[in-house]
MDAnalysis code that builds the backbone (N, CA, C; Angstrom):
import MDAnalysis as mda
import numpy as np

u = mda.Universe.empty(270, n_residues=90, atom_resindex=np.repeat(np.arange(90), 3), trajectory=True)
u.add_TopologyAttr("name", ["N", "CA", "C"] * 90)
u.add_TopologyAttr("resid", np.arange(1, 91))
u.add_TopologyAttr("resname", ["MET", "THR", "ALA", "THR", "MET", "LEU", "LEU", "PRO", "ALA", "VAL", "LEU", "ALA", "GLY", "ARG", "ALA", "GLY", "GLY", "ALA", "ARG", "THR", "LEU", "HIS", "VAL", "THR", "GLY", "ALA", "THR", "ILE", "ALA", "GLU", "VAL", "LEU", "GLU", "HIS", "VAL", "GLY", "ALA", "GLU", "HIS", "ALA", "ASP", "LEU", "VAL", "GLU", "VAL", "ILE", "ARG", "GLY", "ARG", "GLU", "GLY", "LEU", "SER", "ARG", "TYR", "VAL", "ASN", "VAL", "TYR", "VAL", "ASN", "GLU", "VAL", "ASP", "VAL", "ARG", "GLY", "SER", "GLY", "GLY", "LEU", "ASP", "THR", "PRO", "VAL", "ALA", "ALA", "GLY", "ASP", "GLU", "ILE", "ALA", "VAL", "ILE", "PRO", "ALA", "VAL", "ALA", "GLY", "GLY"])
u.atoms.positions = np.array([
    [-28.822, -5.396, -25.335],
    [-27.565, -6.086, -25.405],
    [-26.908, -6.051, -24.038],
    [-26.326, -7.152, -23.622],
    [-25.696, -7.244, -22.320],
    [-24.209, -7.519, -22.479],
    [-23.421, -6.739, -21.763],
    [-21.980, -6.936, -21.699],
    [-21.636, -7.174, -20.231],
    [-20.391, -7.507, -19.958],
    [-19.941, -7.772, -18.602],
    [-18.864, -6.766, -18.228],
    [-19.039, -6.104, -17.077],
    [-18.032, -5.194, -16.563],
    [-17.310, -5.895, -15.427],
    [-15.993, -5.991, -15.554],
    [-15.159, -6.643, -14.555],
    [-14.487, -5.580, -13.701],
    [-14.602, -5.709, -12.385],
    [-14.051, -4.728, -11.463],
    [-13.001, -5.352, -10.565],
    [-11.931, -4.621, -10.271],
    [-10.953, -5.122, -9.307],
    [-11.523, -5.000, -7.890],
    [-10.938, -5.713, -6.966],
    [-11.423, -5.707, -5.582],
    [-11.468, -4.294, -5.008],
    [-10.515, -3.464, -5.370],
    [-10.451, -2.107, -4.820],
    [-11.655, -1.255, -5.233],
    [-12.313, -1.576, -6.325],
    [-13.496, -0.828, -6.763],
    [-14.809, -1.543, -6.478],
    [-14.748, -2.804, -6.104],
    [-15.966, -3.585, -5.882],
    [-16.844, -2.986, -4.783],
    [-16.244, -2.387, -3.785],
    [-17.019, -1.770, -2.708],
    [-17.930, -0.662, -3.199],
    [-17.549, -0.038, -4.297],
    [-18.368, 1.030, -4.879],
    [-19.502, 0.462, -5.736],
    [-19.523, -0.855, -5.881],
    [-20.580, -1.537, -6.644],
    [-21.280, -2.549, -5.757],
    [-21.397, -2.233, -4.473],
    [-22.086, -3.133, -3.546],
    [-21.347, -4.433, -3.311],
    [-20.033, -4.448, -3.555],
    [-19.231, -5.645, -3.348],
    [-19.109, -6.531, -4.574],
    [-19.805, -6.188, -5.644],
    [-19.778, -7.018, -6.859],
    [-18.479, -6.814, -7.632],
    [-17.901, -7.894, -8.089],
    [-16.706, -7.830, -8.941],
    [-17.088, -7.912, -10.413],
    [-18.319, -8.326, -10.688],
    [-18.827, -8.448, -12.060],
    [-20.210, -7.815, -12.124],
    [-20.402, -6.961, -13.121],
    [-21.703, -6.350, -13.352],
    [-22.157, -6.688, -14.762],
    [-23.422, -6.996, -14.917],
    [-24.002, -7.196, -16.246],
    [-24.579, -5.849, -16.644],
    [-24.069, -5.308, -17.744],
    [-24.371, -3.930, -18.118],
    [-24.970, -3.856, -19.518],
    [-25.654, -2.736, -19.775],
    [-26.213, -2.494, -21.100],
    [-25.790, -1.123, -21.584],
    [-25.781, -0.964, -22.897],
    [-25.438, 0.301, -23.520],
    [-24.694, 0.056, -24.815],
    [-24.856, 0.957, -25.769],
    [-24.200, 0.816, -27.068],
    [-22.806, 1.404, -27.094],
    [-22.491, 2.253, -26.101],
    [-21.157, 2.857, -25.986],
    [-20.737, 2.837, -24.523],
    [-19.472, 3.113, -24.270],
    [-18.995, 3.200, -22.888],
    [-19.774, 4.279, -22.138],
    [-20.048, 5.401, -22.772],
    [-20.816, 6.470, -22.123],
    [-22.191, 5.978, -21.691],
    [-22.881, 5.246, -22.556],
    [-24.208, 4.717, -22.214],
    [-24.121, 3.685, -21.102],
    [-23.110, 2.835, -21.151],
    [-22.917, 1.843, -20.085],
    [-22.746, 2.560, -18.749],
    [-21.891, 3.582, -18.715],
    [-21.644, 4.301, -17.467],
    [-22.894, 5.028, -16.986],
    [-23.694, 5.521, -17.907],
    [-24.946, 6.173, -17.526],
    [-25.867, 5.173, -16.827],
    [-25.983, 3.982, -17.384],
    [-26.837, 2.959, -16.777],
    [-26.275, 2.469, -15.444],
    [-24.974, 2.243, -15.395],
    [-24.348, 1.790, -14.144],
    [-24.482, 2.863, -13.070],
    [-24.347, 4.121, -13.469],
    [-24.433, 5.229, -12.522],
    [-25.774, 5.355, -11.840],
    [-26.827, 4.849, -12.469],
    [-28.148, 4.896, -11.848],
    [-28.188, 4.086, -10.553],
    [-27.377, 3.051, -10.476],
    [-27.345, 2.195, -9.283],
    [-26.058, 2.344, -8.478],
    [-24.962, 2.694, -9.167],
    [-23.652, 2.757, -8.513],
    [-22.946, 4.065, -8.868],
    [-23.521, 5.173, -8.417],
    [-22.979, 6.497, -8.744],
    [-21.538, 6.658, -8.271],
    [-21.183, 6.100, -7.116],
    [-19.818, 6.211, -6.601],
    [-18.811, 5.552, -7.536],
    [-19.186, 4.443, -8.123],
    [-18.304, 3.742, -9.044],
    [-18.061, 4.589, -10.291],
    [-19.119, 5.115, -10.861],
    [-18.994, 5.909, -12.083],
    [-18.201, 7.183, -11.814],
    [-18.328, 7.733, -10.622],
    [-17.565, 8.927, -10.258],
    [-16.058, 8.672, -10.340],
    [-15.637, 7.460, -10.016],
    [-14.220, 7.096, -10.099],
    [-13.791, 6.889, -11.554],
    [-14.672, 6.358, -12.380],
    [-14.327, 6.023, -13.765],
    [-14.348, 7.254, -14.672],
    [-15.304, 8.126, -14.480],
    [-15.436, 9.310, -15.341],
    [-14.697, 10.490, -14.740],
    [-14.067, 11.237, -15.614],
    [-13.456, 12.503, -15.221],
    [-14.311, 13.643, -15.727],
    [-13.832, 14.835, -15.581],
    [-14.593, 16.009, -16.036],
    [-14.724, 16.053, -17.549],
    [-13.695, 15.638, -18.242],
    [-13.672, 15.736, -19.703],
    [-13.691, 14.381, -20.392],
    [-14.063, 13.342, -19.694],
    [-14.065, 12.002, -20.282],
    [-13.745, 10.978, -19.222],
    [-12.824, 10.100, -19.531],
    [-12.420, 9.071, -18.571],
    [-11.420, 9.639, -17.580],
    [-11.517, 9.204, -16.345],
    [-10.569, 9.609, -15.317],
    [-9.172, 9.097, -15.666],
    [-8.172, 9.868, -15.349],
    [-6.803, 9.420, -15.607],
    [-6.339, 8.394, -14.576],
    [-7.157, 8.148, -13.566],
    [-6.787, 7.222, -12.504],
    [-7.253, 5.792, -12.747],
    [-7.973, 5.570, -13.825],
    [-8.382, 4.216, -14.194],
    [-8.169, 4.012, -15.686],
    [-7.992, 2.778, -16.065],
    [-7.926, 2.388, -17.465],
    [-9.138, 1.507, -17.737],
    [-9.740, 1.702, -18.896],
    [-10.921, 0.930, -19.273],
    [-10.610, 0.218, -20.582],
    [-10.886, -1.065, -20.595],
    [-10.631, -1.891, -21.773],
    [-11.924, -2.575, -22.202],
    [-12.153, -2.629, -23.507],
    [-13.239, -3.434, -24.055],
    [-12.570, -4.557, -24.833],
    [-12.778, -5.776, -24.361],
    [-12.146, -6.949, -24.979],
    [-10.637, -6.750, -25.131],
    [-10.004, -6.286, -24.064],
    [-8.552, -6.109, -23.972],
    [-7.999, -4.976, -24.824],
    [-8.853, -4.103, -25.356],
    [-8.416, -2.944, -26.130],
    [-8.682, -1.695, -25.292],
    [-7.636, -0.902, -25.049],
    [-7.744, 0.322, -24.264],
    [-8.676, 1.300, -24.980],
    [-9.737, 1.736, -24.317],
    [-10.710, 2.608, -24.972],
    [-10.160, 4.007, -25.232],
    [-9.093, 4.404, -24.564],
    [-8.515, 5.729, -24.825],
    [-8.044, 5.834, -26.271],
    [-7.631, 4.723, -26.854],
    [-7.170, 4.723, -28.230],
    [-8.219, 4.280, -29.232],
    [-9.418, 3.983, -28.740],
    [-10.447, 3.479, -29.660],
    [-11.767, 4.225, -29.543],
    [-11.720, 5.465, -29.109],
    [-12.946, 6.258, -29.065],
    [-13.332, 6.797, -27.711],
    [-12.610, 6.436, -26.658],
    [-12.948, 6.943, -25.332],
    [-14.357, 6.559, -24.930],
    [-15.119, 7.543, -24.474],
    [-16.489, 7.281, -24.042],
    [-17.389, 6.862, -25.189],
    [-16.990, 7.160, -26.417],
    [-17.785, 6.781, -27.592],
    [-17.439, 5.391, -28.125],
    [-16.563, 4.672, -27.450],
    [-16.198, 3.323, -27.878],
    [-17.439, 2.428, -27.883],
    [-17.682, 1.740, -28.996],
    [-18.860, 0.858, -29.066],
    [-18.752, -0.337, -28.125],
    [-19.891, -0.752, -27.632],
    [-19.996, -1.941, -26.784],
    [-21.061, -2.831, -27.411],
    [-20.724, -4.101, -27.590],
    [-21.653, -5.058, -28.188],
    [-22.001, -6.138, -27.164],
    [-23.061, -6.845, -27.438],
    [-23.470, -7.953, -26.577],
    [-22.322, -8.944, -26.454],
    [-22.054, -9.370, -25.231],
    [-21.004, -10.347, -24.984],
    [-19.632, -9.744, -24.736],
    [-19.472, -8.434, -24.924],
    [-18.174, -7.799, -24.682],
    [-17.826, -7.825, -23.202],
    [-16.524, -7.799, -22.925],
    [-16.031, -7.658, -21.562],
    [-15.399, -6.281, -21.417],
    [-15.852, -5.555, -20.408],
    [-15.326, -4.233, -20.102],
    [-14.551, -4.367, -18.796],
    [-13.253, -4.183, -18.866],
    [-12.423, -4.286, -17.661],
    [-12.047, -2.886, -17.196],
    [-12.240, -2.624, -15.919],
    [-11.859, -1.353, -15.301],
    [-10.678, -1.644, -14.389],
    [-9.546, -1.002, -14.678],
    [-8.324, -1.297, -13.942],
    [-7.715, 0.003, -13.434],
    [-7.430, 0.087, -12.145],
    [-6.798, 1.295, -11.622],
    [-5.449, 1.526, -12.296],
    [-5.166, 2.790, -12.612],
    [-3.878, 3.132, -13.212],
    [-2.793, 2.989, -12.148],
    [-1.614, 2.577, -12.579],
    [-0.482, 2.407, -11.691],
    [0.633, 3.320, -12.170],
    [1.147, 4.113, -11.270],
    [2.245, 5.008, -11.612],
    [3.508, 4.539, -10.899],
    [4.599, 4.713, -11.540],
    [5.867, 4.325, -10.941],
    [6.795, 5.512, -10.862],
    [7.893, 5.279, -10.241],
    [8.814, 6.405, -10.123],
    [10.228, 5.966, -10.028],
])
């Protein structure tokens, strides 16, 4: 099954300049494992020690994965996975 990972310009450099990656995996964890084989620097930014990094938000079809299973969130063929840097205000 193939899904699409969308990356902002600030993270594209960690994926060889690509803003879109065609990815495989049944869960976010599996997708990151496969992506990490080629783009370890990118996955290092997305994953934290205990799950997802607090510095990025990950959405599957516009649903925040933190509220839908985290790394265990299912991914199906045709899904869009958006990785967006977290923004803090003050």
